[in-house]
N, C-alpha and C positions, 0 to 999 in steps of 0.2 A: 351730736349735732341734729340728727333725725332719729326719732324713736316712734315706732308704730306698734301698737299692741292690739291684736285681735280686731283689726279694722274691718268694718262692714259698711258697704254702701249699697242700699237696695232702692230700686225705683219701681213705682206703680205705673204700668203702661196700659192704656186703654186699647182694647182690640175689639174689632167687630167685623162681621162678614161684609163683603161688598154689596152694594145695591141701595136703592132709595129707602126701602122699608126698614132695613137694618139701621140706616142713618137716622130715620125718624124715631125708631125705638130707643136709640142711644141718647136722644135728647132727654128722656125721662128716666131711663134705666141703663146704667153703664156697668160693664164688667171689666175687671182689671186683672192683669197678671203681674206678679212680682218678679222683677228681673234682679238677680243677685250679681251686680256688676263686680263687686268686691265682697268676698265672703270669708272673713276671718284671717286676714293677712297680718303677719308680725315680722318686723325686722328692725335692725339698728344700724345706722351709718355714722361713722366718726368724721370729725372735721378733716378735710383735705382728701377724703377718699373720692375716687372716680368709680362709679358703680353703674354697670349696665342693667337696665330694667327691661326684661324681655318677655315676650309672649306672643301668641298669634293674634290676629285681629279679633277684637271683642273680648280679650282676656281680662281687661280691667286696668290696663296700664295708664291710659290718659285719665281715667276717673281717679285713680290713686294720686297722680300728680296734681290734679285739680283740688283734691282734698288737702294735700300737703301745702298747696299754695293758698288755701283758704277760699277758693272759689266755690267749693261744695262743702256742705256740712256732712260729717259721717253719720250713718244711721246708728252705729254702735262702735265701741272701741275707743282707744285713746291715741291721740297723735300730738307729738310735740316737735317743733322745729326751732332750733336755737333757743330752747327754753320757753318758747311761746306756743300757745294753742292757735293754730292757723285760722280757725273759723272766727276768731275775735277780730282779725284783720287790724291789729294794733299797728300804729305808725312805725314803731321801732322794729316790728317784725317785717313789715313791707320794705323797709330800707335794707334788710339783710338778704332778701330773696329776689329771684327773678324767674319767670316762666316764659320760655321761648317755644313757640309752636310753629313748626315749619309750614303748616297749612294756614296760618293766620298771620296778619300783618298789622303793625301799628303805625307804619310810616304813612304820612298824609300824601295821598296819591298825586295831587297836582303841585305839591310844593317840594323843594329839595330836602334831602335828609337832614341838612343842617338845621332847618326850622323845627323838625320833630325833635332833634336832639336838644335844642334850646328849650322847647316846651317841656320835655321830660326832666331836664335839669331844674326847671322852675317848680314842677310838680313835686319833685323829691327834695326841694330846698337845698340843692347842692350849691355851696359857696362858689363864687366866681373863680377864685384861684384854683380850687379843687376841680371845678368843672373843666377849666382850661388844661390842667395837668392830665386829667383822665382822658379827655378827648385827644390830646396829643399822643398819649400812650396807645389808645385804641386805633388812631389813625396810622400810627407806625406799624402796629401788629397786623392790622387788616388791610393796609395799603388803601386808605380811603380818600387820599388827598384829591384825586381827580373826580370823586363821586359826590362830594359834599354839596356842591352847588347845582348838580344836574337834577331836573324834576324826577321824582321817583318813578313816574310812568315811563321814563325813557331808559331806566336801568334794566339790565338783564336780571334773570332770576338769581343768579349767583351774586351779582352786585347788590341786589336788594337784601339778600340774606346776610351779607356782611354788614350792611347798614342797619338791619334789624338787630343784629347782635350788639352793635355799638349802642343803639338806643336802649337796649335792655340792660346794659352794663355801665351806663354813665354814673349811676349812684354807687358803683363798686360793691355789688352784693357779694356775700360770702357763701351763698347757697344757690346753685344753678340747677333748675329743673328744665331739661332740654328734651322736647318731644319732637322727634324726627327733624333735627336741625339741618340735615343735608338732603332732605327729600327733593327729588327732581333735579339735583345739581349734577354737573358732569364730573368725571373722575378727578380732574385737576382741582376743581373748586371744592370737592369733598375733602381732598387732602389739605387744602388751605384752611378749611374750617376746623378740621381735626387738630392741626398744628396750633391754631389759635386757642382752641379750648384747652389743650395741654399746657400751653404757655401761660394762660390766665390762671389755671389751676395751680401751677407751680409758683407764679409770682405772688399770688394773694392767698395761698393755702385754702383755696375755695373748694367746697364740697360740690361734686358734680353727680347728678343722677340723670342718666341718658337713656332714652328709648329710641330705637332705630330698627328698621327692617333691613338696613345695610349692615351686614355682619362685619364688614371691614371697619366700620366705625367702632364697633364693640371691641374687636381684636386689637385695634390700634390704641384705644383709650382706656379700657376697663379691665383691670386685673381681676375684679370680682363681678359676678353677675347674680342678679336675683331674677328668677324665672317664675311667672305665674301663668296659670291656664284655668279658664272657667272661674276666674275670681279667686283662686286659691294658690298659695305658694307651693311650688314643687321642687325648687332648688334655691339655695342661698350659699354661695361659697366661691372658691377660686375657679376662674375660668378654665385653667389648664386641668384642674381636677375633674371638672365636668366633662371635658373632652375625653380624658383618659378613662373615666368611668363608663361613658356611653359608647365610645368607639376607640378601644385601646390600640387597634392595629394602625400601622403607619402607611402612608402613601409614598411609593417609590416611582418616580417618573424618569424617563430617559429617552434619548433619541437614538435611532438605529434599529436594525432588523434582528429579531429573535424568533426562532421557530415557535409555532403555537404549542407544540408538545412540551417545549422547555418552559414557556410561560406558565403552563398549567402546573408544573412542578415548583415554580418559584413562588407563586401567589395567585390571588384572585384578580382577574382582569377587570379593571374599573372602566378604562376608556382607551380608545386608540384613535388619535386625531392626526391623520397624516402619518408622518414618520415618528411621532411622539406617542409613547405608551405609558400608561399609568397602572401600577399594580397595588393591591392592598396586601400588606405583608405583616404577619405577626411579629411583634417587637423582638421576641427571642430568636427569630430567624434573620434579623436584619443583617448581621455580620456575614452570614452564609450567602444570602442573596446578593448583597453588594459585592462580595468577593467574586461570586460567579460572573456578575455582569461586567466587572472590571477586566475580567479575563477574556471577554468576547470582543473580537475585532469589530470596529465600527461603532461601538457604543460610546456615547458622549452626553454631555449636558445632564449628568446624573443629579437628581435632587431627592431629598427625603423631607417629607412634610407631615404635619398632622392632618387628619381629614378636615375638609372645610366646615366651618361652624354652622353653615346652613344645613349640612347633612346631619350634624349632631343634634341641632334643634328639631329637625324633622323627625328623627328617631325618638327624641325625648317626648314630643307631643303625640307621636303615634303609639307609643308604648309607655304610658305613665308608670306602670308597675315596675318598669326597669329603671326608673329614675332614682338617683342616689338620695338618701335621707337628707333633708335640709340640715345644714350645719350653721353654727354661729360664725359671724364674720371674724376674720383674723386681725381686724384692726385697720387703721389707716395705712394707705400705700403711697 
């Protein structure tokens, strides 16, 4: 569905010192720096996969998505999406993809979302019967009934995001590029958007490529992650394998009092929040540690978890030399 080979996207950026004299000099003579936003990235995504596309700010994520959507032309390399070259912006290609950016909107501010939906249906040439069927499905999945006729400016951020998704999916695309779709939303609305994306993916066998700084989005939706930093790919593979490679120890948390000298023997103290304690424990010692804790009076609410993905990504970016070797995708999930 998506194939990227040695993608490069470089920009020439004019830079000058501050001040009037430098501004006047730049009128006749300018110097440019080359910014390598994406610098030799390759990957392949199969139909129906949900893939997290991760990296720090400025890593090249949004630039890559814009190239895949045909908004930017690559400097070098080959890109195909659904057997199309995105930069040609063929009508058949545009009917198969959508790009949703959490910090941009397409809804018309002073009109109700229903008007934008009607306009988008006309732009994509969606037949009336198909439009009605798709809108009914999206209304059910996103609970849009009470929102369709309210002016967009009167909607909350979460309500607008749901309506934005509906506008982007009325032509039933099979490839979804989602750039921070839950940014700024409260926890309940984030869960709603995640559940919708999963449901759409499963109903239509749609390919989903998701960028997000909310790691809960990635954990909930993406069995596979592609990680880039500085415009270069540093990991492509199973999310669980990445966590295990970077931070193999488990987190054991519990409520109750345990002496400090005992905690030192059990594992490394991660946090102590009121009556709740979290330890980092080597996987081969889990049985021993859990057995000991179960034998202590007053210990309860025992939980074993992987380290938070935020910690894994922080370690990955801090020490790239420790990153696992990029691997081929294991296919659609």
